[in-house]
VEXFIBA-899559 format. One record per atom (N, C-alpha, C): z, y, x; residue number from 1; atom name; residue in three letters. Coordinates in nm, 3 decimals. Atoms other than C-alpha are relative to their C-alpha. Layout:
VEXFIBA-899559
+---------+---------+---------+-----+----+-----+
:      zz :      yy :      xx :   k :  a :   r :
+---------+---------+---------+-----+----+-----+
:       Z :       Y :       X : NUM : CA : ALA :
...
+---------+---------+---------+-----+----+-----+
end
This chain:
VEXFIBA-899559
+---------+---------+---------+-----+----+-----+
:      zz :      yy :      xx :   k :  a :   r :
+---------+---------+---------+-----+----+-----+
:   0.102 :  -0.063 :   0.018 :   1 :  N : MET :
:   1.644 :  -0.333 :   0.556 :   1 : CA : MET :
:  -0.159 :  -0.133 :   0.013 :   1 :  C : MET :
:   0.122 :   0.073 :  -0.059 :   2 :  N : GLU :
:   1.304 :  -0.515 :   0.609 :   2 : CA : GLU :
:  -0.126 :   0.068 :   0.007 :   2 :  C : GLU :
:   0.113 :  -0.045 :  -0.015 :   3 :  N : ARG :
:   0.977 :  -0.378 :   0.738 :   3 : CA : ARG :
:  -0.109 :  -0.090 :  -0.042 :   3 :  C : ARG :
:   0.115 :   0.097 :   0.038 :   4 :  N : HIS :
:   0.665 :  -0.464 :   0.565 :   4 : CA : HIS :
:  -0.140 :   0.088 :   0.075 :   4 :  C : HIS :
:   0.128 :  -0.019 :  -0.008 :   5 :  N : ALA :
:   0.304 :  -0.417 :   0.702 :   5 : CA : ALA :
:  -0.074 :  -0.047 :  -0.062 :   5 :  C : ALA :
:   0.120 :   0.034 :   0.036 :   6 :  N : ALA :
:  -0.010 :  -0.424 :   0.605 :   6 : CA : ALA :
:  -0.145 :   0.051 :  -0.013 :   6 :  C : ALA :
:   0.113 :  -0.034 :  -0.072 :   7 :  N : VAL :
:  -0.381 :  -0.420 :   0.649 :   7 : CA : VAL :
:  -0.164 :   0.011 :  -0.115 :   7 :  C : VAL :
:   0.135 :   0.061 :   0.103 :   8 :  N : VAL :
:  -0.727 :  -0.362 :   0.449 :   8 : CA : VAL :
:  -0.088 :   0.126 :   0.021 :   8 :  C : VAL :
:   0.118 :  -0.099 :  -0.020 :   9 :  N : ARG :
:  -1.077 :  -0.158 :   0.497 :   9 : CA : ARG :
:   0.027 :   0.091 :  -0.092 :   9 :  C : ARG :
:   0.062 :  -0.108 :   0.027 :  10 :  N : LEU :
:  -1.159 :   0.161 :   0.405 :  10 : CA : LEU :
:  -0.150 :  -0.020 :   0.000 :  10 :  C : LEU :
:   0.135 :  -0.055 :   0.012 :  11 :  N : ARG :
:  -1.485 :   0.191 :   0.228 :  11 : CA : ARG :
:  -0.070 :   0.145 :   0.067 :  11 :  C : ARG :
:   0.100 :  -0.107 :  -0.077 :  12 :  N : THR :
:  -1.695 :   0.446 :   0.479 :  12 : CA : THR :
:  -0.025 :   0.103 :  -0.117 :  12 :  C : THR :
:   0.093 :  -0.106 :   0.058 :  13 :  N : GLU :
:  -1.864 :   0.642 :   0.181 :  13 : CA : GLU :
:   0.149 :   0.027 :  -0.101 :  13 :  C : GLU :
:  -0.156 :  -0.061 :   0.074 :  14 :  N : LYS :
:  -1.441 :   0.674 :  -0.013 :  14 : CA : LYS :
:   0.048 :   0.060 :   0.053 :  14 :  C : LYS :
:  -0.111 :  -0.095 :  -0.084 :  15 :  N : GLU :
:  -1.283 :   0.830 :   0.278 :  15 : CA : GLU :
:   0.085 :   0.116 :  -0.059 :  15 :  C : GLU :
:  -0.061 :  -0.099 :   0.024 :  16 :  N : ALA :
:  -1.291 :   1.152 :   0.155 :  16 : CA : ALA :
:   0.124 :   0.044 :  -0.145 :  16 :  C : ALA :
:  -0.071 :  -0.015 :   0.123 :  17 :  N : GLU :
:  -1.194 :   1.060 :  -0.191 :  17 : CA : GLU :
:   0.183 :  -0.038 :   0.062 :  17 :  C : GLU :
:  -0.094 :   0.073 :  -0.043 :  18 :  N : TYR :
:  -0.896 :   0.814 :  -0.049 :  18 : CA : TYR :
:   0.131 :   0.145 :   0.053 :  18 :  C : TYR :
:  -0.129 :  -0.096 :  -0.044 :  19 :  N : ARG :
:  -0.743 :   1.109 :   0.144 :  19 : CA : ARG :
:   0.032 :   0.108 :  -0.065 :  19 :  C : ARG :
:  -0.069 :  -0.086 :   0.089 :  20 :  N : ALA :
:  -0.771 :   1.375 :  -0.113 :  20 : CA : ALA :
:   0.106 :  -0.064 :  -0.084 :  20 :  C : ALA :
:  -0.153 :   0.039 :   0.082 :  21 :  N : LEU :
:  -0.547 :   1.137 :  -0.349 :  21 : CA : LEU :
:   0.103 :  -0.045 :   0.065 :  21 :  C : LEU :
:  -0.144 :  -0.002 :  -0.015 :  22 :  N : HIS :
:  -0.312 :   1.059 :  -0.130 :  22 : CA : HIS :
:   0.063 :   0.183 :   0.094 :  22 :  C : HIS :
:  -0.102 :  -0.095 :  -0.009 :  23 :  N : ALA :
:  -0.276 :   1.412 :  -0.036 :  23 : CA : ALA :
:   0.065 :   0.094 :  -0.095 :  23 :  C : ALA :
:  -0.046 :  -0.041 :   0.096 :  24 :  N : ALA :
:  -0.174 :   1.484 :  -0.341 :  24 : CA : ALA :
:   0.010 :  -0.127 :  -0.092 :  24 :  C : ALA :
:  -0.021 :   0.105 :   0.010 :  25 :  N : ALA :
:  -0.029 :   1.176 :  -0.422 :  25 : CA : ALA :
:   0.108 :   0.008 :  -0.161 :  25 :  C : ALA :
:  -0.026 :  -0.031 :   0.171 :  26 :  N : TRP :
:   0.091 :   1.113 :  -0.854 :  26 : CA : TRP :
:   0.156 :  -0.003 :   0.068 :  26 :  C : TRP :
:  -0.171 :   0.015 :   0.030 :  27 :  N : PRO :
:   0.499 :   1.199 :  -0.861 :  27 : CA : PRO :
:   0.066 :  -0.167 :  -0.071 :  27 :  C : PRO :
:  -0.058 :   0.162 :   0.108 :  28 :  N : GLY :
:   0.523 :   0.875 :  -1.124 :  28 : CA : GLY :
:  -0.014 :  -0.102 :   0.120 :  28 :  C : GLY :
:   0.014 :   0.121 :  -0.080 :  29 :  N : VAL :
:   0.335 :   0.641 :  -0.836 :  29 : CA : VAL :
:   0.129 :   0.002 :   0.076 :  29 :  C : VAL :
:  -0.060 :  -0.016 :  -0.065 :  30 :  N : LEU :
:   0.592 :   0.791 :  -0.575 :  30 : CA : LEU :
:   0.162 :  -0.045 :  -0.079 :  30 :  C : LEU :
:  -0.107 :   0.040 :   0.079 :  31 :  N : GLU :
:   0.862 :   0.762 :  -0.858 :  31 : CA : GLU :
:   0.041 :  -0.191 :   0.012 :  31 :  C : GLU :
:  -0.001 :   0.116 :   0.057 :  32 :  N : ALA :
:   0.784 :   0.411 :  -0.918 :  32 : CA : ALA :
:   0.001 :  -0.092 :   0.146 :  32 :  C : ALA :
:  -0.021 :   0.094 :  -0.151 :  33 :  N : LEU :
:   0.800 :   0.308 :  -0.508 :  33 : CA : LEU :
:   0.153 :   0.023 :   0.020 :  33 :  C : LEU :
:  -0.135 :   0.008 :  -0.072 :  34 :  N : LYS :
:   1.172 :   0.434 :  -0.479 :  34 : CA : LYS :
:   0.081 :  -0.058 :  -0.081 :  34 :  C : LYS :
:  -0.027 :   0.142 :   0.091 :  35 :  N : ARG :
:   1.261 :   0.238 :  -0.799 :  35 : CA : ARG :
:   0.011 :  -0.112 :   0.093 :  35 :  C : ARG :
:   0.018 :   0.170 :  -0.070 :  36 :  N : ALA :
:   1.124 :  -0.065 :  -0.580 :  36 : CA : ALA :
:   0.098 :   0.004 :   0.097 :  36 :  C : ALA :
:  -0.149 :   0.015 :  -0.099 :  37 :  N : HIS :
:   1.405 :   0.029 :  -0.317 :  37 : CA : HIS :
:  -0.108 :   0.040 :   0.133 :  37 :  C : HIS :
:   0.108 :  -0.009 :  -0.103 :  38 :  N : ILE :
:   1.075 :   0.125 :  -0.075 :  38 : CA : ILE :
:   0.008 :   0.146 :   0.025 :  38 :  C : ILE :
:  -0.084 :  -0.137 :  -0.110 :  39 :  N : GLY :
:   1.131 :   0.416 :   0.145 :  39 : CA : GLY :
:  -0.059 :  -0.020 :   0.151 :  39 :  C : GLY :
:   0.101 :   0.005 :  -0.131 :  40 :  N : ASN :
:   0.947 :   0.502 :   0.472 :  40 : CA : ASN :
:  -0.111 :  -0.033 :   0.031 :  40 :  C : ASN :
:   0.133 :   0.105 :   0.001 :  41 :  N : TYR :
:   0.596 :   0.412 :   0.371 :  41 : CA : TYR :
:  -0.064 :   0.157 :   0.057 :  41 :  C : TYR :
:   0.134 :  -0.092 :  -0.096 :  42 :  N : SER :
:   0.309 :   0.542 :   0.572 :  42 : CA : SER :
:  -0.149 :  -0.097 :  -0.036 :  42 :  C : SER :
:   0.142 :   0.038 :   0.013 :  43 :  N : ILE :
:  -0.078 :   0.486 :   0.569 :  43 : CA : ILE :
:  -0.062 :   0.068 :   0.139 :  43 :  C : ILE :
:   0.117 :   0.004 :  -0.145 :  44 :  N : PHE :
:  -0.288 :   0.486 :   0.880 :  44 : CA : PHE :
:  -0.112 :  -0.015 :  -0.006 :  44 :  C : PHE :
:   0.165 :   0.013 :  -0.047 :  45 :  N : LEU :
:  -0.648 :   0.497 :   0.943 :  45 : CA : LEU :
:  -0.067 :  -0.008 :   0.159 :  45 :  C : LEU :
:   0.091 :  -0.006 :  -0.110 :  46 :  N : ARG :
:  -0.833 :   0.377 :   1.234 :  46 : CA : ARG :
:  -0.110 :  -0.097 :   0.020 :  46 :  C : ARG :
:   0.097 :   0.061 :   0.033 :  47 :  N : ASP :
:  -1.160 :   0.290 :   1.250 :  47 : CA : ASP :
:  -0.053 :  -0.100 :  -0.096 :  47 :  C : ASP :
:   0.043 :   0.086 :   0.168 :  48 :  N : GLY :
:  -1.230 :   0.194 :   0.891 :  48 : CA : GLY :
:   0.126 :  -0.107 :  -0.034 :  48 :  C : GLY :
:  -0.132 :   0.112 :   0.066 :  49 :  N : LEU :
:  -0.878 :   0.020 :   0.871 :  49 : CA : LEU :
:   0.095 :   0.063 :  -0.074 :  49 :  C : LEU :
:  -0.131 :  -0.062 :   0.061 :  50 :  N : LEU :
:  -0.597 :   0.109 :   0.669 :  50 : CA : LEU :
:   0.104 :  -0.072 :   0.021 :  50 :  C : LEU :
:  -0.080 :   0.068 :  -0.013 :  51 :  N : PHE :
:  -0.279 :   0.014 :   0.808 :  51 : CA : PHE :
:   0.135 :   0.039 :  -0.061 :  51 :  C : PHE :
:  -0.087 :  -0.034 :   0.122 :  52 :  N : SER :
:   0.040 :   0.053 :   0.591 :  52 : CA : SER :
:   0.106 :  -0.050 :   0.016 :  52 :  C : SER :
:  -0.138 :   0.057 :  -0.012 :  53 :  N : TYR :
:   0.403 :   0.034 :   0.669 :  53 : CA : TYR :
:   0.148 :   0.020 :  -0.071 :  53 :  C : TYR :
:  -0.085 :   0.011 :   0.052 :  54 :  N : LEU :
:   0.694 :   0.026 :   0.480 :  54 : CA : LEU :
:   0.155 :   0.021 :   0.006 :  54 :  C : LEU :
:  -0.155 :   0.115 :   0.005 :  55 :  N : GLU :
:   1.113 :  -0.036 :   0.441 :  55 : CA : GLU :
:   0.050 :  -0.007 :  -0.115 :  55 :  C : GLU :
:  -0.109 :   0.017 :   0.123 :  56 :  N : TYR :
:   1.282 :  -0.191 :   0.202 :  56 : CA : TYR :
:   0.137 :  -0.070 :  -0.054 :  56 :  C : TYR :
:  -0.153 :  -0.040 :  -0.053 :  57 :  N : THR :
:   1.630 :  -0.171 :   0.136 :  57 : CA : THR :
:   0.056 :  -0.082 :  -0.122 :  57 :  C : THR :
:  -0.137 :   0.024 :   0.074 :  58 :  N : GLY :
:   1.673 :  -0.401 :  -0.206 :  58 : CA : GLY :
:  -0.006 :  -0.135 :   0.029 :  58 :  C : GLY :
:  -0.096 :   0.119 :   0.013 :  59 :  N : ASP :
:   1.759 :  -0.763 :  -0.293 :  59 : CA : ASP :
:  -0.176 :  -0.088 :   0.012 :  59 :  C : ASP :
:   0.125 :   0.091 :   0.050 :  60 :  N : ASP :
:   1.402 :  -0.905 :  -0.412 :  60 : CA : ASP :
:  -0.151 :   0.082 :   0.006 :  60 :  C : ASP :
:   0.144 :  -0.084 :   0.033 :  61 :  N : TYR :
:   1.081 :  -0.744 :  -0.289 :  61 : CA : TYR :
:  -0.133 :  -0.044 :  -0.072 :  61 :  C : TYR :
:   0.116 :   0.009 :   0.092 :  62 :  N : ALA :
:   0.880 :  -0.995 :  -0.486 :  62 : CA : ALA :
:  -0.014 :   0.042 :  -0.159 :  62 :  C : ALA :
:  -0.012 :  -0.047 :   0.159 :  63 :  N : ALA :
:   1.044 :  -0.874 :  -0.812 :  63 : CA : ALA :
:   0.013 :   0.147 :   0.035 :  63 :  C : ALA :
:   0.014 :  -0.182 :  -0.017 :  64 :  N : ASP :
:   1.045 :  -0.511 :  -0.693 :  64 : CA : ASP :
:  -0.136 :   0.049 :  -0.017 :  64 :  C : ASP :
:   0.132 :  -0.088 :  -0.006 :  65 :  N : THR :
:   0.675 :  -0.480 :  -0.602 :  65 : CA : THR :
:  -0.046 :  -0.070 :  -0.154 :  65 :  C : THR :
:   0.018 :   0.051 :   0.100 :  66 :  N : ALA :
:   0.641 :  -0.688 :  -0.908 :  66 : CA : ALA :
:  -0.045 :   0.087 :  -0.127 :  66 :  C : ALA :
:  -0.053 :  -0.081 :   0.072 :  67 :  N : ALA :
:   0.780 :  -0.418 :  -1.101 :  67 : CA : ALA :
:  -0.106 :   0.078 :   0.011 :  67 :  C : ALA :
:   0.129 :  -0.078 :  -0.013 :  68 :  N : ILE :
:   0.516 :  -0.159 :  -0.990 :  68 : CA : ILE :
:  -0.133 :  -0.035 :  -0.072 :  68 :  C : ILE :
:   0.137 :   0.042 :   0.022 :  69 :  N : ALA :
:   0.235 :  -0.346 :  -1.052 :  69 : CA : ALA :
:   0.017 :  -0.019 :  -0.164 :  69 :  C : ALA :
:  -0.001 :  -0.086 :   0.209 :  70 :  N : THR :
:   0.359 :  -0.292 :  -1.443 :  70 : CA : THR :
:  -0.011 :   0.108 :  -0.012 :  70 :  C : THR :
:  -0.007 :  -0.135 :   0.103 :  71 :  N : ASP :
:   0.381 :   0.021 :  -1.426 :  71 : CA : ASP :
:  -0.100 :   0.080 :  -0.026 :  71 :  C : ASP :
:   0.150 :  -0.060 :   0.053 :  72 :  N : PRO :
:   0.136 :   0.210 :  -1.603 :  72 : CA : PRO :
:  -0.066 :   0.106 :   0.083 :  72 :  C : PRO :
:   0.078 :  -0.137 :  -0.104 :  73 :  N : ILE :
:   0.119 :   0.530 :  -1.367 :  73 : CA : ILE :
:  -0.053 :  -0.079 :   0.147 :  73 :  C : ILE :
:   0.072 :   0.028 :  -0.121 :  74 :  N : SER :
:   0.058 :   0.284 :  -1.111 :  74 : CA : SER :
:  -0.088 :  -0.076 :   0.000 :  74 :  C : SER :
:   0.145 :   0.046 :   0.009 :  75 :  N : GLN :
:  -0.169 :   0.100 :  -1.222 :  75 : CA : GLN :
:  -0.104 :   0.101 :  -0.037 :  75 :  C : GLN :
:   0.148 :  -0.080 :   0.015 :  76 :  N : ARG :
:  -0.408 :   0.391 :  -1.321 :  76 : CA : ARG :
:  -0.031 :   0.061 :   0.135 :  76 :  C : ARG :
:   0.015 :  -0.030 :  -0.156 :  77 :  N : TRP :
:  -0.361 :   0.515 :  -0.974 :  77 : CA : TRP :
:  -0.062 :  -0.125 :   0.092 :  77 :  C : TRP :
:   0.117 :   0.124 :  -0.073 :  78 :  N : TRP :
:  -0.472 :   0.154 :  -0.828 :  78 : CA : TRP :
:  -0.138 :   0.029 :  -0.049 :  78 :  C : TRP :
:   0.131 :  -0.069 :   0.031 :  79 :  N : ALA :
:  -0.765 :   0.251 :  -1.065 :  79 : CA : ALA :
:  -0.069 :   0.091 :   0.063 :  79 :  C : ALA :
:   0.052 :  -0.136 :  -0.090 :  80 :  N : LEU :
:  -0.852 :   0.537 :  -0.851 :  80 : CA : LEU :
:  -0.034 :  -0.067 :   0.163 :  80 :  C : LEU :
:  -0.057 :   0.016 :  -0.140 :  81 :  N : THR :
:  -0.742 :   0.424 :  -0.517 :  81 : CA : THR :
:  -0.104 :  -0.178 :   0.020 :  81 :  C : THR :
:   0.046 :   0.150 :  -0.033 :  82 :  N : ASP :
:  -0.846 :   0.026 :  -0.505 :  82 : CA : ASP :
:  -0.147 :  -0.014 :   0.014 :  82 :  C : ASP :
:   0.190 :  -0.013 :  -0.007 :  83 :  N : PRO :
:  -1.287 :   0.107 :  -0.517 :  83 : CA : PRO :
:   0.037 :   0.046 :   0.137 :  83 :  C : PRO :
:   0.007 :  -0.072 :  -0.145 :  84 :  N : CYS :
:  -1.208 :   0.282 :  -0.186 :  84 : CA : CYS :
:   0.024 :  -0.106 :   0.105 :  84 :  C : CYS :
:  -0.045 :   0.134 :  -0.103 :  85 :  N : GLN :
:  -1.074 :  -0.050 :  -0.017 :  85 : CA : GLN :
:  -0.114 :  -0.087 :  -0.027 :  85 :  C : GLN :
:   0.031 :   0.153 :  -0.003 :  86 :  N : GLN :
:  -1.212 :  -0.383 :   0.092 :  86 : CA : GLN :
:   0.034 :  -0.086 :   0.064 :  86 :  C : GLN :
:  -0.056 :   0.105 :  -0.067 :  87 :  N : PRO :
:  -1.086 :  -0.689 :   0.160 :  87 : CA : PRO :
:  -0.029 :  -0.029 :   0.127 :  87 :  C : PRO :
:   0.068 :   0.112 :  -0.104 :  88 :  N : LEU :
:  -1.035 :  -0.855 :   0.482 :  88 : CA : LEU :
:  -0.087 :  -0.113 :   0.018 :  88 :  C : LEU :
:   0.118 :   0.123 :   0.039 :  89 :  N : ASP :
:  -1.264 :  -1.143 :   0.557 :  89 : CA : ASP :
:   0.146 :  -0.133 :  -0.060 :  89 :  C : ASP :
:  -0.115 :   0.024 :   0.020 :  90 :  N : THR :
:  -0.922 :  -1.296 :   0.549 :  90 : CA : THR :
:   0.067 :  -0.025 :  -0.104 :  90 :  C : THR :
:  -0.081 :  -0.009 :   0.100 :  91 :  N : ALA :
:  -0.780 :  -1.218 :   0.233 :  91 : CA : ALA :
:  -0.024 :  -0.101 :  -0.139 :  91 :  C : ALA :
:   0.016 :   0.081 :   0.111 :  92 :  N : VAL :
:  -0.753 :  -1.455 :  -0.046 :  92 : CA : VAL :
:  -0.085 :   0.053 :  -0.119 :  92 :  C : VAL :
:   0.091 :  -0.019 :   0.175 :  93 :  N : ALA :
:  -0.953 :  -1.406 :  -0.403 :  93 : CA : ALA :
:   0.083 :   0.095 :  -0.059 :  93 :  C : ALA :
:  -0.111 :  -0.101 :   0.080 :  94 :  N : GLY :
:  -0.826 :  -1.074 :  -0.582 :  94 : CA : GLY :
:   0.084 :   0.065 :   0.073 :  94 :  C : GLY :
:  -0.150 :  -0.095 :  -0.066 :  95 :  N : GLN :
:  -0.597 :  -0.947 :  -0.286 :  95 : CA : GLN :
:  -0.118 :   0.084 :   0.069 :  95 :  C : GLN :
:   0.038 :  -0.101 :  -0.069 :  96 :  N : LEU :
:  -0.683 :  -0.616 :  -0.113 :  96 : CA : LEU :
:   0.078 :  -0.001 :   0.130 :  96 :  C : LEU :
:  -0.068 :  -0.013 :  -0.138 :  97 :  N : TRP :
:  -0.422 :  -0.546 :   0.150 :  97 : CA : TRP :
:   0.085 :  -0.157 :   0.033 :  97 :  C : TRP :
:  -0.068 :   0.148 :  -0.040 :  98 :  N : VAL :
:  -0.279 :  -0.858 :   0.339 :  98 : CA : VAL :
:   0.084 :   0.045 :   0.098 :  98 :  C : VAL :
:  -0.174 :  -0.005 :  -0.031 :  99 :  N : GLY :
:   0.057 :  -0.882 :   0.496 :  99 : CA : GLY :
:  -0.046 :  -0.025 :   0.136 :  99 :  C : GLY :
:   0.020 :  -0.003 :  -0.169 : 100 :  N : ALA :
:   0.034 :  -0.821 :   0.905 : 100 : CA : ALA :
:   0.150 :  -0.014 :   0.065 : 100 :  C : ALA :
:  -0.097 :   0.058 :  -0.016 : 101 :  N : GLU :
:   0.266 :  -0.994 :   1.068 : 101 : CA : GLU :
:   0.084 :   0.055 :   0.153 : 101 :  C : GLU :
:  -0.097 :  -0.068 :  -0.102 : 102 :  N : GLU :
:   0.550 :  -0.829 :   1.305 : 102 : CA : GLU :
:   0.061 :  -0.053 :   0.102 : 102 :  C : GLU :
:   0.021 :   0.062 :  -0.127 : 103 :  N : ILE :
:   0.518 :  -0.934 :   1.653 : 103 : CA : ILE :
:   0.092 :   0.071 :   0.129 : 103 :  C : ILE :
:  -0.071 :  -0.084 :  -0.080 : 104 :  N : PHE :
:   0.735 :  -0.681 :   1.827 : 104 : CA : PHE :
:   0.065 :   0.143 :  -0.018 : 104 :  C : PHE :
:  -0.070 :  -0.066 :   0.076 : 105 :  N : HIS :
:   1.027 :  -0.439 :   1.729 : 105 : CA : HIS :
:   0.082 :   0.072 :   0.103 : 105 :  C : HIS :
:  -0.088 :  -0.062 :  -0.102 : 106 :  N : LEU :
:   1.243 :  -0.195 :   1.937 : 106 : CA : LEU :
:   0.096 :   0.078 :  -0.117 : 106 :  C : LEU :
:  -0.152 :  -0.029 :   0.086 : 107 :  N : ASP :
:   1.563 :  -0.110 :   1.742 : 107 : CA : ASP :
:   0.066 :   0.107 :   0.092 : 107 :  C : ASP :
+---------+---------+---------+-----+----+-----+
end
């Protein structure tokens, strides 16, 4: 199992919309995540920053996340959630969520 974390800013004016979307996450989006061997997935909010944590149990994270990106339901979901987010200054062009380095883990 691999742990993955990422960070992005939440646009202040979009917080209510973002919360409402995730309070009623689409079943198709959740199914795509599960097909990609992603579980124990959480998103936290603090001071305008969204922090995500997930556990990956597959063999090829890049391929599995690429499959999510080609999923039409996930693409429609992102069309709603992406405008709520603002990349960090360290993100590369076109990137929203940026990976966070794990520096400590208690097992």
